[in-house]
Phi, psi and omega in degrees: 000129177270129175260122180248135175245136178249130182217100184068220185282345185253156170241160182227145182253128177287115177274315191203152174209155179205140181225017176280118177298155185245146175280170179309131174064014177273167177223160172242128176242122176295165167285162179290147178220154181280126180244355178305136176091353176253154178271319186223154170247130177236145177236147171238125186231130184227117180208163181262002180223152177294155176265176179288157173303127187053028184289348179256122178237118167265106186261142179225146184227137180273356188223359180085358182237310180264110182269066186284331182268119181225129171256128187251142182217164174232129173275109193244029175231144183240038188226041176053049181243135180280140177231140179246144182228157175207158171218150175286141179292133179214032180199190178249340176224155185222161169215160180238138180230125176240118176255128180282160176278209192274000182242138172304139179278152168250334183221137175200129176214136176225136180232138178238130189230148168255135180246119178282000000 
């Protein structure tokens, strides 16, 4: 089922979400999703611990196999604050990877959207 969200003149399609907390230095990697036909990939991240430096990866592939395009970001707050990240689409499939920092999480939510 595709979930579409409307906000102003643009709508967003939910590609992936996860709310399972991570142990120290552990990571979450989404399944691959189709990004062809979208302009941007947007993330919403909410956690109670900082992530690893450059621990957010928006990965893109031109062929569904080689994820050579990676946009790197850092979730740098440990106070339950949502942070948003985005990358322009330059492939046909995408994946998200989040690597936690040195402290076990008590709260973690990540949502991945495609914006046409």
